[in-house]
C-alpha positions, 0 to 999 in steps of 0.5 A: 875439660869440657866434653863435647855433646852432639847437642852443644852446637844446637843439633836435635838430641838423639833418642836411643831404642832397643830393638828385641830381635832375638831368636829361639831355636826350639820350643824348649827355649820359647818361654825363657827367651820371652822372659829374658827379653822382658828383663833386658827391656826393663834394663834398657828402660832403667838405663835411659833408653826411650823406646822398645821396638818389636818385630812381626815374624812368623814360624820358623826361627823367629821370636815366639812373641813376634807371632803377636807383637801387639800383645807383648807390647801391651804387656811391657807397657803395663810394666814400663808406662813411660816408654814408647813402643814400636814395631819394626816392622809390621808386615802389613800383608799378613794382617786383615785390616780389621784386626790391624786397625783394632790392635793399633787402636787398642795399643794406642790407648794402653800406651797413651799415644806412645806408639810408632807403628812401623809398616812394610810389605814383609820380607819372607816367602815362608811367612807369606804362604802360611797366611795364603799371600803370594810373596810377589803380591805383598806390596800391593796387598800392603798398599791396599790394606793400608788404604782400607785401614785409613777408611776403617779409621775414618768411619762413623757409625752412620757412615756407609759400610766399608767393603773390604776386598783385597786378596784373602782379605774380605769383609764388610764393616757396618759399624766402627772400629772400637776402641776409638783411637787415643791419638788424633786420627790414629796412631802414628804409622812409620813407613820405611822411606825407601819407595817414593810413595812410602816416603811421601806417605810419611811426609804428608801425614807428618809421621816419622819414617825408617831411613834405610842403609842400603838400596836393593837389590844389594842389601849390604856394603860399606857406605851405609851413611850414603844411603842414609843421607840420601833417603833422609834428605828426600824424606825430610824435603817432602815433610817441609814442603807439606806445610805442617807446623813446626811442632809436627815436623819436629816430632816426625824428625824426633822419631826418624830412625836409622836401625842397626840389626846388631849393636855390640859394645865393649871396653875396647875395640878388640874386645867388641870385634872378637864378641861380635864375631861370636855373636854373628856366628850364632846368628848365621847358624840360625839363618842357615837353618831358616834358609832350608825353610825358605828355600821350600817356600820359594819353590813357585815363582810367586814366591821368589825374592829378588833381594841379594844377601850374603853372610852376616860374617861378611865385611859388607853385611857388617858394614851395613847392619852392625854397630860395634866398638868401645864407647868412644868409637861408637860416638864417633860413628854416630856423630854424622848421623846425629848432625844429619838430623836422624832422631832415633837410633834403633839398636838391635841388642839381642840379635841371634839365638839368646843363649846365656852368653848372648844375653850377657853380651846384650846386657853389657851393650846396653849398660855401656850404651846407657853409661857412656853413649847416650849422655853424649847425644842428650 
């Protein structure tokens, strides 16, 4: 009997990527976690996943290698030269524009252009204060840092100096950024297509975008596809309006990304749900510990968050952020996203503290996705 594949009707094949978003609970776990994530990434690579995405986070409770995920990506790229590498997402206000452009260019060279640099303004006040950045100023700092980065990428040796004057970031660049980029202009950036300005930046430059499954200030719910369709349709319309050639448009759409913070697959729906709840309890315990430090960071008005969040065990959170079930259920869930035109499904397979049990769940998920889900969308 013919097995239906999404591509059978002419739709674009779907890429699958792994998001290495595990947490360490203490310094004694840091090294083991990094080695376990390396092994998990290699497993995904062997299974047919096309990219590894890394977060950009700092301080309490986050991944040890996320404090400089450019370094970790370069390390993995040397072991998996065929893979794409991405960031979900670089918190632009926490990076001096000179260091940002240098790191992007170097990794662009080391990956032969297989680089997707997600960019955003950050989410956590505790991280901001560690870099002398006010949370309320993060968005404008990010916008200005990206403007400066474009000036730095464009600067030739004999051009006038690029003057940097952006909050905590100061400087004057007389020569040029080295190394030169591998990609024309520079590596592809991936804005979050939530704000009109961010979606337009992606469209005008022919870049892919992250497509959100929620609309702030509520960042949870049970209708994620409604939000994904809204943002994707707006981004795609802008992309088609720009007049890019077909190859640029196709490449941008091929990497347009819908993210699941937690993906868990088992042989049956019942097994997947029971194991998902174990995973989410561990994740929520870690979040509760982090919230103590976040509360200290939010003690002044400049660092108060406006987003409304809830427990990861709430059905609204699960509905927005989780993908779980048997392979057949996961395929049925993803089919509307594939038919919409989403090019890349980013799978958070290591969400939460990476205990021995959690790693086993993560490997189980990658193996089942590789054997039973990816072929349905090839």
